[in-house]
N, C-alpha and C positions, 0 to 999 in steps of 0.2 A: 464122736460128736465134737463140733468146734466150740471152745469156751466162749468165744464172742457171741455165737448164736444163742447159746444157753443164757448168757447174761442179758442179751437183748430181750429174750422171751420173758425172763423173770421180771425185768423192768416193766415190760408191757403189762403183764399180769398185775404187778403192784400198782401201776397207774390206774388201771381199770377198777381195782379195788378201792383206791382212794376217791374216785369220782362216784362210787356208788353204782356202777354199771355191772350188771351180771355178765361175766365173761363166759364164753364157751371153753371147752377143754382145749388146751394148747398142746400140740404134739411136736416133739423135736427128736429127730428131723421130721419135717412136715410132709408125711406121706402115709398111706394106709396099709402098705405091704412091707414086710421085713423078711430078711433071711433068718433061718434059725441060727442062734448064737449072737445076733446083733443086740444092741442096747437102744433103749428109748427113754425119754423123759416126758412125763405127763404133768401138766401144771394147771391148777385151779387158782382162783382168787382166794384171798385170805378169808377164813371162816367157812371154807368149803373143802370137801375132801373127794378123792377119786374113788369111784366104785366101778365094778365090772360084772358082766354076765358071761361065763364061759362054760365049757363042759365040765369044769371042776367046781363049779358053784355059782350061785346068783347073789347079786348085791354084796359082793365081797369087797371089803376095804383093802387098802394097800398094806396088807399084812401077810408075810409069808412069800407071796409072789413078787413083792417089790419092797423097796426101802423108802419109808415115809420121812419126809423132812418138811414139817409145816404143812403147806398145801401142795407140796410137790412129791410125786412118786417116781422113783427111779427104778427101772428094770434093766439090769446089767446083762442078763443072758436070756433071750427069749426062746420059747419052745413053741412048737405047733399047737400045743394045748393052751397057749395064751391067746389064741385066736378067739375073738368075741367082741361084745359091745362094751364101750368105756364111756363114762360121763362124770360130771361133777355134781355133788349133792351137798346141800346146806348142812352145817353141823349144829344148827340152832334147834333142831328137832322138827322143823317144818318140812313139808313135802316138796319144796322147791328144788329143782334140778335143771341142769343144762340139757341141751340136745345131746343125744348119744352118737358116737361115731364107731365105725366098724374098723378094727385092726385085724390084719391077717398075717400069720407067720407061716412061711413056706419052708418045707423041708426039701424042696426041689432046687433046681438051679436057675430058675427064671422068675422074676417078679415084674409087676407093672407099677411104675411110679405114677401116681395120680393124686389130685387134690384130695386132702382128707376132709375138708369142710365144703359145704355147698358153694358154688361159684355164682357170680352175678350174671344175670342175663345180658348178653352183648359183649362179654369178655371173651378173650382167647384163652384156650386151655391146651396145655402140652402134655401128652401121654408119652412116657419113656419106657421102653422095654429093656430091662437090664438083666444080663446073665451074671451068675456068680463067678464064673471063671470062663474066659477072661473077663476083666472088669470093663473093658472098652465096649462101646456100643456095637451091636451087630444088626444086620438086616433082620426085620421082623414083620410078621403079618398081624393085623389088628382086627378084633371082632367086637361087635356090639349086640348084646342080647343073643349071642350065638351066631350072628350073621357076619360074614366077611365084609370089611369096609375099606381094605386097602393094604398094600405093602409099602414099607418105608425102608430105604437102604441105610439110613442113619439110625434106625431104631426109634425115632421120634415121630409121633403123630400129632399134628396141630389141628384143633377144632376151632375154626374161626367163628367169632361172634355167636357164641352158643346161645341156644334158645331152649324152651321147655321140652321140645321134641327131642333134644340131644340127651335127655336123661336116660339112664339105663345102666346095664352091667357091661363093663369093658374088660377085655383080656388080651393078651398077646402071645405069639408063638415064635420062638427062635429055632430055626431049623437046625436039628442036631443037638439041641440043648433041652428042649421041652416047652411046656406051656405054663403060663403064670396063673395064679388064682384070679378069680373075678373080683372086681371092685366097682362099687356103685358111684356114679357121678350124679349129683343133685344140682339143679339149677333153680335159683331163686329170682323172682321177678324184680326188675329194677323199680325202685320207688317212684311213683308218679308225682308230677308237680302239683296236681290238684288234690285237695283234701278228699279222702275216702271216707265212707260211712263208718269204718272202724277207727277213725281218728278220735282219740279220747276227748271228752269235753274240756274246755279251757278251765284253768284253775280259778279259785274264788278271787285271788288277787288280780288276775287278768281280767276277770269279769267286772270287778269293781273299778278297775282302771278304765275299761271300755265305757262303763256307765258314767263315770266322772267326766270322761272326754265328751260323750254325747250331751251330757247336761250342760257343760261349758259352751259347746257349740250352739245349743238351743238358746242359751242366755245371750250369747254373742249375737245371734240372729235377731232376737227381739230388740236388743239395743240398737242395732243397725237400722231396723225398720223405724224405731222411734225417731232416731236422728234424721232419717230421710223425710219423715212426716213434718218434722219441725222446719227443715230446710224448705220443703215445699210450701208451707204456710208463709214463711218469710218471703219467698219469692213471689207469691201472689200478692202480698201486701205491697212489696216494692213496685210491682208492675202497676198496681192500682193507683198508688201514689204518683207514679210517673205520668199516668194518663190524666189524672186530675190537675196536676201542675201544668201539663201542656195545654189542657182545655182552658184554664184560667188565663194563661199567657195569651192565648188566641183571642179571648174576650177583651183583654186590656188593649191588645194591639188594634182591635177593630173599633174601639170607641172614638168618636169624633169630639173635637174640642167644641165647647159650648160658649158662645159670645153673648153677653148681655149688654145691651145699650140703654143708657139713661139719657133722655133728651130733656133739657131744661131751656125754656124760652123766657127771656127777660125783655120788657118793653120800657123804653125811656123816651120821654117827651122832650123835645127841643123847641125853643122859641126863636124866631127870627124877626128882625125889624125890617120892614119893607117900606120904602118911601112912597108917598102917594103921588100919583102922577099929576099934581096941580102945577099952576104957572108960577106960584110964588114960592121961591125956595126957602124963605124964612118961615113960612108957615108949614110946619111938618106935622103931618098926621101919621102916626105910627099904627100900623096894623100888625097885630101879632098873629103870626101863622104858626100853628103847632104841627110839627111833623112827628110822627111816631117812628122810632127806630127800634127794631127788635134785635136782640142778641140771643144766639142759640148756643147752648153748651151741651156738647155731646160727650158722655162718659162711656168709654168702652171697657168692659171687664171680660177677660177670658178666664174661664175656669177649666181645669182638668181634674180627673180623678187622681188620686195619690196626693191630695192636698196641696196642689200647685196653685199659688196666689200671685199672679203677676201684678205689677203696679198699673193702675188705671191709666189709660190714655185719654187725654182731654183734647178735644178739637173745638176751637172757637170759629164761629162764622157769623157774619152780620147779615141780617135779613132785612129787607125793605119792603 
């Protein structure tokens, strides 16, 4: 086993533990089949321990068949009797546990390397048929649920864009070396973008935040409506005032000037001396003739609205 791979897996398990996420059992190297005599490391998160069910017992902790170091169980030399189900279980006394995985230990010369955990729908999966000696890949035939699915000269079978129908038991056969044990491949559905009925209800804090937001939006809407009403009333008043002012200006422009005329007539009598038409110039008889002379005074006043008071115009005329 590579030290860097073990360190990376330990770091991942520690990270999952610190974030409070329940981790599945981590297997290093990540495969479900091993040759007899190989070693494997099983890792749970802190506060959890490894248990297994085999032909040698059920719900056995990492004691006797492995070396326990915190939440990590190391198996340095595997036997066919170590074939069985392995999982992580909480040490707090609760019944919480992770999903179990199947590990197979072969006493033969061929194993199938396949994913130890369920694969995501739509992913590509590689199956490798490996012989114990020689270690390089050899041509192999692959089977699913006992049915032949193809030969591969490189010993690697690629399943493109796996789906639920690809689930099943897979094995391989290398001519002249033997057949591998069967391993199950599980496919999990890709999470949908829409919320499903199994989606847990929102937390109380999220619900309170949503209610507060809705309340704020309602108050804002009421304020906007009130402002719009006030603006509408002001607009109506301005339009009405404009119409009244226009009507008033039209009335003033249509008014005609009024002219008032005062006529005053004065009479004055004048006396003239006329000589009598006698033959004696010394004897003068005066006859007084009275002529009446009339004077007319016309005063014209023009008045306008807006308190306009022009000076009166006086016209004199003599009437006889």
